[in-house]
C-alpha positions in Angstrom: 41.2 48.7 65.2 38.5 46.3 63.8 37.8 42.5 64.1 40.3 41.7 61.4 43.0 43.6 63.2 42.5 42.0 66.5 42.4 38.6 64.7 45.8 39.6 63.3 47.1 39.8 66.8 45.8 36.4 67.6 47.5 35.0 64.5 50.8 36.3 65.7 50.3 34.5 69.1 49.4 31.4 67.1 52.6 31.6 65.1 54.5 31.9 68.3 52.8 28.7 69.6 53.8 26.9 66.4 57.4 28.1 66.9 57.3 26.5 70.3 56.0 23.2 69.0 52.5 23.6 70.0 49.4 23.5 67.8 49.1 27.0 66.4 46.1 28.6 68.1 46.2 32.2 69.5 44.0 34.4 71.4 43.5 38.0 72.7 41.1 39.6 75.1 40.0 43.2 74.3 38.0 45.7 76.4 37.1 49.1 75.1 39.6 48.6 72.2 42.4 47.8 74.5 44.1 44.4 74.5 44.2 43.3 78.1 45.2 39.6 77.7 46.9 37.4 75.2 47.4 33.6 74.9 48.8 31.0 72.8 48.4 27.1 73.0 50.8 25.7 75.7 49.5 22.3 76.9 52.6 20.5 75.8 55.2 22.9 77.2 53.3 23.4 80.5 52.1 19.9 80.9 48.6 21.4 81.4 45.7 20.1 79.5 43.8 23.4 80.2 46.5 25.6 78.7 44.5 26.3 75.5 45.1 29.8 74.1 41.6 31.1 75.1 42.0 30.1 78.8 45.6 31.5 78.9 44.2 34.8 77.5 41.3 34.8 79.9 43.6 34.2 83.0 45.9 37.1 81.7 42.8 39.4 81.4 41.4 38.5 84.8 44.7 39.2 86.4 45.1 42.5 84.6 41.4 43.6 85.7 41.8 42.0 89.2 38.4 40.3 88.6 37.4 36.9 87.3 34.3 38.6 85.7 35.0 39.8 82.2 31.6 41.3 81.4 32.6 44.0 78.9 35.3 42.0 77.1 35.6 40.3 73.7 37.8 37.4 72.9 39.4 36.8 69.5 40.8 33.3 68.8 42.1 31.8 65.6 40.2 28.5 66.0 36.6 27.8 67.1 36.6 27.1 70.9 36.3 23.7 72.3 33.8 22.8 75.1 36.2 23.5 77.9 37.1 27.0 76.5 33.5 27.9 75.6 32.5 27.0 79.2 35.3 29.4 80.6 34.2 32.1 78.4 30.6 31.8 79.6 31.6 31.7 83.3 33.9 34.7 82.7 30.8 36.6 81.2 32.6 37.4 78.0 30.4 39.8 76.1 31.4 38.5 72.5 33.8 35.7 71.0 35.2 36.0 67.5 37.0 33.1 66.0 38.7 32.3 62.6 38.6 28.7 61.4 36.0 26.2 62.3 37.0 22.9 64.2 34.8 20.1 62.7 36.2 17.7 65.3 35.9 19.5 68.7 34.3 22.9 67.9 31.6 23.9 70.6 30.5 27.1 68.8 28.4 25.4 66.1 30.5 22.6 64.5 30.0 19.7 66.9 27.7 21.5 69.4 26.9 25.1 70.2 27.2 25.8 73.9 26.7 29.5 73.2 23.2 28.8 71.9 22.0 27.2 75.1 19.1 29.4 76.3 19.0 27.9 79.7 22.4 29.3 80.6 22.4 32.3 82.7 24.7 34.3 80.5 24.5 34.7 76.7 27.7 35.4 74.7 27.5 36.6 71.1 29.5 34.7 68.5 31.1 35.9 65.3 32.6 33.1 63.1 35.0 33.1 60.1 37.1 36.3 60.5 40.3 35.7 58.6 39.3 32.1 58.5 41.5 31.2 55.5 44.6 32.5 57.2 43.8 30.8 60.4 42.9 27.5 58.6 46.1 27.6 56.5 48.4 27.9 59.5 46.8 24.9 61.1 46.8 22.9 57.9 50.5 23.5 57.4 51.3 22.5 61.0 49.5 19.3 60.7 50.9 18.5 57.3 54.5 19.1 58.7 53.7 16.9 61.8 52.3 14.0 59.5 55.5 14.3 57.5 57.6 14.0 60.5 55.7 11.0 61.6 56.2 9.4 58.2 59.9 10.1 58.4 60.1 8.5 61.9 58.2 5.6 60.8 60.7 5.1 57.8 64.1 6.0 59.2 66.8 7.0 56.5 69.5 4.4 55.9 73.0 5.8 56.1 73.8 4.8 52.5 70.8 6.7 51.1 69.5 10.2 50.7 65.9 11.4 50.9 64.7 14.4 48.8 63.4 17.2 51.2 59.7 17.6 51.1 60.2 21.3 50.3 61.5 20.3 46.9 58.0 19.0 46.0 56.1 22.1 47.3 53.6 23.5 44.9 53.7 20.7 42.3 51.4 21.4 39.4 48.5 18.9 39.1 49.8 16.4 41.6 47.2 16.4 44.5 47.5 12.9 45.7 48.4 11.5 49.1 51.7 9.9 49.4 52.1 6.3 50.5 55.2 4.8 51.7 56.7 1.3 52.3 60.0 0.3 53.9 59.4 -3.3 55.0 59.3 -5.1 51.8 62.2 -7.8 52.1 64.2 -6.4 49.1 64.0 -2.8 50.3 65.8 -3.6 53.5 64.6 -0.4 55.1 64.7 1.8 52.0 61.5 4.0 51.7 59.5 3.4 48.6 56.9 6.0 47.6 53.8 5.2 45.6 50.4 6.5 44.8 47.3 4.3 45.5 44.1 6.0 44.3 40.6 4.5 43.9 39.0 1.6 45.7 41.1 -1.5 46.7 38.3 -3.7 45.2 38.0 -2.0 41.9 37.2 -4.1 38.9 40.2 -2.7 37.1 43.6 -1.7 38.4 46.1 0.5 36.5 49.7 -0.3 37.5 51.7 2.6 36.1 55.4 2.3 35.8 57.7 5.2 35.0 61.2 5.2 33.4 64.4 7.3 33.7 64.7 10.1 34.5 60.8 10.4 35.3 58.7 9.5 38.4 55.0 9.1 39.1 54.4 12.8 38.3 54.6 11.4 34.6 51.0 10.0 35.0 49.3 13.0 36.4 47.2 13.5 33.1 46.1 9.9 33.2 45.3 9.2 36.7 42.3 11.5 37.0 40.7 9.8 34.0 41.0 6.4 35.5 39.9 7.7 38.9 36.6 9.2 37.4 35.9 5.7 35.9 35.9 4.2 39.4 39.3 2.4 38.9 42.3 1.8 41.2 45.5 3.4 40.1 48.9 2.4 41.6 52.0 4.4 40.5 55.2 3.7 42.4 58.4 5.7 42.3 61.3 3.3 41.6 64.1 3.5 44.2 66.3 6.4 43.3 63.5 8.4 41.7 60.8 10.7 42.7 59.8 10.7 46.4 61.5 7.3 47.1 64.8 7.0 48.8 68.0 7.5 46.8 71.0 5.2 47.5 74.2 7.3 47.3 76.3 4.8 45.1 75.7 4.3 41.4 76.6 0.5 41.8 73.7 0.0 44.2 71.3 -0.2 41.3 70.8 -3.6 39.6 68.2 -4.8 37.2 67.2 -7.9 39.1 66.8 -6.1 42.4 64.5 -3.4 41.0 62.4 -6.1 39.4 62.2 -7.9 42.7 61.0 -4.8 44.6 58.3 -4.4 42.0 57.2 -8.0 42.3 57.0 -7.7 46.2 55.0 -4.5 45.8 52.5 -6.2 43.6 52.1 -8.9 46.0 51.9 -6.6 49.1 49.1 -4.6 47.6 47.4 -7.8 46.2 46.9 -6.1 42.8 44.4 -8.0 40.6 42.7 -7.4 37.2 45.7 -5.3 36.3 46.4 -3.2 33.2 50.1 -3.0 33.2 51.0 0.7 31.9 54.6 0.9 31.0 57.1 3.2 29.3 60.9 3.4 29.1 62.4 1.5 32.1 58.9 0.9 33.2 58.6 -1.4 30.2 62.2 -3.0 30.6 61.2 -4.0 34.2 57.4 -4.2 34.0 57.3 -6.4 30.9 59.0 -9.2 32.9 56.5 -9.0 35.9 53.6 -11.1 34.3 55.6 -14.2 33.9 55.7 -14.4 37.8 52.0 -14.2 38.4 50.1 -14.1 35.0 46.7 -14.4 36.5 47.0 -11.0 38.0 47.3 -9.2 34.5 44.4 -8.6 32.2 45.8 -5.9 30.0 48.9 -4.1 28.5 49.2 -0.4 27.8 52.6 -0.1 26.3 54.4 3.0 25.3 57.9 3.9 23.9 59.9 1.1 25.6 61.5 -2.3 24.7 62.6 -5.7 26.0 66.4 -5.9 26.4 67.1 -9.5 25.9 70.9 -9.3 25.2 70.6 -11.3 22.0 69.9 -8.3 19.8 71.8 -5.1 19.2 70.6 -2.0 21.1 69.2 0.8 18.9 71.5 3.5 17.8 69.2 6.0 19.5 69.7 4.3 22.9 73.4 4.0 22.4 73.4 7.7 21.8 71.4 8.4 24.9 73.8 6.2 27.0 76.8 8.1 25.7 75.2 11.5 26.5 74.3 10.4 30.1 77.9 9.3 30.5 79.5 12.5 29.2 77.0 14.9 30.8 75.8 13.3 34.1 74.5 16.5 35.4 72.2 17.2 32.5 69.2 19.3 33.4 66.1 17.0 33.7 63.5 19.8 33.3 65.2 21.1 30.2 65.2 17.4 28.8 61.4 17.3 29.2 61.0 20.9 27.9 62.9 20.0 24.7 60.7 17.1 23.8 57.4 18.5 25.2 57.5 22.2 24.3 53.9 22.6 25.5 55.0 22.0 29.1 55.0 25.0 31.6 58.1 26.0 33.4 56.6 24.6 36.7 55.9 21.2 35.1 59.4 21.0 33.9 60.6 22.0 37.3 58.5 19.3 38.9 60.4 16.6 37.0 63.8 18.1 38.3 62.4 18.3 41.9 63.6 14.8 43.1 67.3 15.5 42.1 68.3 18.7 44.0 72.1 17.8 43.6 74.5 15.3 42.3 74.2 13.0 45.3 70.5 12.4 44.5 71.3 11.5 41.0 73.0 8.0 41.3 70.0 6.2 39.6 70.1 8.7 36.7 73.8 7.9 36.1 73.4 4.2 36.7 70.3 3.2 34.7 71.5 3.9 31.2 74.3 1.3 31.9 71.9 -1.3 33.3 70.1 -2.0 30.1 71.1 -5.5 29.3 73.3 -5.6 26.2 74.8 -9.0 26.3 73.2 -12.4 26.8 74.7 -12.9 30.3 74.0 -9.3 31.6 71.7 -9.0 34.6 68.2 -9.0 33.3 68.7 -10.4 30.0 67.7 -14.0 30.8 64.4 -12.9 32.5 63.8 -10.6 29.6 64.1 -13.5 27.2 61.6 -15.5 29.3 59.3 -12.4 29.2 59.6 -12.3 25.3 58.6 -15.9 25.1 55.7 -15.2 27.5 54.3 -12.3 25.4 54.8 -14.3 22.1 53.0 -17.5 23.2 51.3 -17.3 26.6 49.8 -13.8 26.9 45.9 -14.0 27.0 45.1 -10.3 27.8 44.3 -7.3 25.6 47.0 -5.0 24.5 47.2 -1.3 23.4 50.4 0.2 22.0 50.8 4.0 21.8 54.0 5.3 20.1 55.4 8.9 20.3 56.7 9.3 16.8 59.3 12.0 17.8 61.2 9.7 20.0 64.8 9.3 18.8 65.5 6.5 21.3 62.6 4.2 21.5 60.4 5.5 18.6 58.3 3.8 16.0 61.0 1.2 14.6 61.7 -0.1 18.1 58.0 -0.3 19.0 56.9 -2.0 15.8 59.5 -4.7 16.6 58.2 -5.0 20.1 54.5 -5.3 18.8 55.5 -8.4 16.8 56.6 -10.0 20.0 53.2 -9.3 21.8 50.5 -12.0 21.0 47.5 -10.3 19.7 48.8 -6.8 19.8 46.9 -4.5 17.4 48.7 -2.0 15.1 50.4 0.7 17.0 48.6 4.0 17.6 51.2 6.6 16.4 51.1 10.0 17.9 52.8 12.4 15.5 53.4 15.2 18.0 54.5 13.0 20.9 58.1 12.2 21.9 59.6 9.7 24.2 57.3 10.8 27.2 54.1 9.8 25.7 52.3 10.3 29.0 52.4 14.1 28.4 49.6 13.5 25.9 48.0 11.2 28.3 44.5 12.4 28.9 43.4 11.2 25.3 45.3 7.9 25.8 43.7 7.3 29.2 40.1 7.7 27.7 40.9 5.5 24.8 42.4 2.8 27.2 39.2 3.0 29.3 37.3 2.0 26.1 39.9 -0.7 25.0 40.3 -2.5 28.4 36.8 -3.5 29.3 36.7 -6.6 31.5 
């Protein structure tokens, strides 16, 4: 057997430690090609701060040999030893230590300090680093990621009337590397957990507030966020309750226009968003276009894509009525297939990512509810505030605007958007994208670069 083989045995011990709820570190002691001691992390289970994998393996080897001196032995461990374990190895006269992943926080074999390089010590132990380092590091990374997820869940307990999409549904998302952020203490949330992305410096001179629609989530902005990050800007992209990584109330009737709007208003206040370019599409526009009337000084720009203001005093478009009817007749429609149909350039994994938040019918209440929530009559929830928003955009808006239209959208395409453009003070002629459909953000990199040039303040 060679070093990699012995490290494989140590990895098995690390996996056993993980199964027992310990940090996954494993070790073996070898003498003349024979394993004479094995150890796995056990400080938690044994209530022993010294029960690191290396010390457990050293004890087992010493008992096997009947001698605390292990002069001719080699120790293989999946993680760089700490100062305590390094000291134990030196006292035991270990001939050679081989480790896998480095430990930048407590490693005492070169990362934080190197006890093995101290020439004044009366014994010198050879050190070999990086054997099967990737496997050893991946095991640790997965363990700590799972523990962080558990801590987040415990910090945001799930309400009995809601569901939470399992994290495994989001594993391996394409081009979505960002750290999740969660809130559950906004007054309107009443304990529901809201997910949002918040990338870039909090004091950036420009903040992009990206609001998605139905049935999308913040994944929709994955092609635009990197452009704005590279420009040094802040990007905030929440998942509406019922979508993405946010909690999903079980009942369709939970969802109301005014309630979702209030959650967004509270989020903007909590994060103290300033110099905002409001980025909206679909329901992100129905809700988002009403936000500036509450705090107009926060908003400096508007990037508006395939959406509308539903004021209740004008007929809804035939395209939208057809969409609403489809949702009612086929409530289990395939979300990924919907995106693929309008965006044939998307990969299978990208389409699957859009479907990921909705593993079964119980998680789809928002998808069923939202088409019915669009205000159709003057006294519908949201209609009055939408009329106030229309007046604001017509007469009070002082910022810059950019309208981008996916021409292939049968629901909120060019006719609807040109009508909306007439309601936005100072809005330049729409930028028409002939190849884009309803989900314009799937052509987002080009749009994001142009937006950077357009919104300079």
